[in-house]
LUMGUMI-606024 format. One line per field, with one value per residue (C-alpha): residue number from 1; residue in three letters; x, y, z. Coordinates in pm, whole numbers, plus 50000, padded with zeros to 5 digits. Last residue first. Layout:
residues N
n	[NUM,...] $
res	[Ala,...] $
px	[X,...] $
py	[Y,...] $
pz	[Z,...] $
//
This chain:
residues 152
n	[152,151,150,149,148,147,146,145,144,143,142,141,140,139,138,137,136,135,134,133,132,131,130,129,128,127,126,125,124,123,122,121,120,119,118,117,116,115,114,113,112,111,110,109,108,107,106,105,104,103,102,101,100,99,98,97,96,95,94,93,92,91,90,89,88,87,86,85,84,83,82,81,80,79,78,77,76,75,74,73,72,71,70,69,68,67,66,65,64,63,62,61,60,59,58,57,56,55,54,53,52,51,50,49,48,47,46,45,44,43,42,41,40,39,38,37,36,35,34,33,32,31,30,29,28,27,26,25,24,23,22,21,20,19,18,17,16,15,14,13,12,11,10,9,8,7,6,5,4,3,2,1] $
res	[Ile,Ala,Gly,Thr,Arg,Pro,Ile,Gly,Ala,Leu,Tyr,Asp,Val,Pro,Pro,Val,Gly,Ala,Asn,Ser,Ser,Val,Glu,Gly,Pro,Val,Leu,Gly,Ala,Pro,Ser,Ile,Gly,Thr,Leu,Arg,Ala,Ile,Asn,Arg,Thr,Asn,Gln,Arg,Gly,Leu,Ala,Arg,Asn,Leu,Ala,Phe,Ala,Asp,Pro,Ser,Thr,Glu,Tyr,Gln,Arg,Arg,Leu,Ala,Glu,Leu,Ser,Arg,Gln,Pro,Gly,Leu,Glu,Arg,Glu,Thr,Gln,Leu,Gln,Ser,Glu,Ala,Met,Arg,Arg,Thr,Asp,Met,Ala,Ala,Leu,Glu,Ser,Glu,Leu,Arg,Arg,Gln,Arg,Pro,Gln,Tyr,Lys,Glu,Arg,Leu,Arg,Thr,Asp,Leu,Gly,Ala,Leu,Asp,Asp,Gln,Arg,Ser,Ile,Met,Thr,Glu,Ile,Ala,Gly,Lys,Tyr,Phe,Leu,Asp,Asn,Ala,Met,Ala,Ala,Arg,Met,Pro,Asn,Pro,Pro,Pro,Pro,Pro,Thr,Pro,Ala,Ser,Gly,Ser,Gly,Met] $
px	[61134,61500,61470,61320,60984,60865,60568,60254,60116,60134,59753,59665,59302,59125,58879,58503,58295,58103,58217,57878,57743,58006,57959,57575,57595,57463,57143,56933,57062,56941,56589,56399,56185,56466,56379,56184,56437,56723,56551,56483,56835,56959,56726,56842,57205,57125,56942,57265,57492,57278,57247,57622,57671,57450,57613,57942,58229,58071,57901,58199,58437,58202,58184,58547,58602,58360,58540,58897,58768,58661,59006,59202,59297,59284,59423,59709,59780,59766,60011,60252,60241,60303,60599,60742,60698,60857,61154,61212,61199,61456,61673,61669,61749,62028,62179,62166,62325,62606,62678,62690,62924,63163,63397,63381,63404,63700,63888,63820,63941,64251,64322,64282,64500,64777,64765,64757,65064,65299,65024,64933,65291,65349,65040,65146,65500,65370,65144,65435,65677,65398,65331,65705,65741,65438,65596,65928,65774,65545,65860,65729,65709,66034,65994,65878,66135,66143,65968,66172,66114,66417,66351,66284] $
py	[37350,37396,37548,37854,38006,38362,38421,38560,38224,38088,38137,37901,37899,37547,37542,37584,37307,37276,37544,37605,37936,38123,37937,37976,38348,38477,38670,38373,38336,38682,38563,38745,39053,39291,39533,39289,39013,39250,39382,39053,38936,39264,39199,38841,38965,39237,38982,38748,39036,39160,38794,38759,39116,39017,38664,38848,38631,38281,38384,38593,38299,38058,38299,38346,37958,37897,38146,38004,37631,37755,37892,37632,37376,37601,37889,37696,37548,37908,38031,37716,37776,38158,38108,37828,38066,38350,38142,38005,38350,38472,38173,38254,38599,38494,38272,38510,38781,38538,38433,38806,38855,38567,38678,39066,39041,38795,39029,39340,39161,39039,39393,39539,39284,39343,39714,39664,39445,39712,39795,39426,39329,39618,39538,39180,39286,39522,39238,39000,39247,39331,38959,38902,39210,39083,38742,38894,39103,38813,38578,38236,38009,37774,37421,37157,36942,36594,36343,36129,35757,35648,35460,35113] $
pz	[09714,09655,09306,09445,09437,09455,09661,09466,09378,09732,09809,09528,09546,09480,09199,09292,09176,09500,09743,09911,10018,09828,09493,09541,09564,09898,09851,09899,10271,10326,10253,09987,09977,09948,10234,10469,10405,10476,10788,10914,10878,11043,11343,11390,11386,11634,11843,11841,11921,12210,12345,12342,12479,12778,12818,12885,12992,12928,12600,12477,12555,12367,12075,12068,12091,11790,11594,11684,11624,11274,11211,11382,11100,10802,10988,11100,10743,10609,10877,10802,10434,10463,10686,10461,10160,10331,10453,10119,09962,10228,10152,09777,09847,10067,09821,09535,09749,09852,09484,09395,09681,09595,09327,09349,09732,09722,09473,09684,09992,09816,09684,10052,10184,09932,09994,10382,10375,10566,10808,10867,10924,11157,11364,11381,11488,11769,11901,11902,12081,12337,12404,12456,12686,12883,12911,13022,13286,13421,13448,13417,13714,13762,13622,13842,14034,13920,14143,14389,14443,14224,13913,13809] $
//
């Protein structure tokens, strides 16, 4: 086997020599960049001409997909929670201010009576049938104005 003694560690680096080596490397890198500046500018221009139109097209497609997904999620949330929000607002109004709730109901009844008195027919009769019941009404495409991409 070997002897029981461990080898001695190398001496610590000289900080002055390390700083000088770093300085020389940095100066060399800067000088290389300055001497090749024209080549780098030409390469940058070629790469921009080659890839920038594609990047712009991809960015616009991604933005359109984001817009579409956001609209879809907002519509889905509104479909699911819209009636609940209305009922919740009425319940909260009734709990926090019963007087305001009663006033709003009374004003609604008064408006209903005024409409019936002025027109001679019930306010429910003034609402078109396709609005009061959605029978036979085709579904609406809310996303028609949003650009579509091939990814969806």
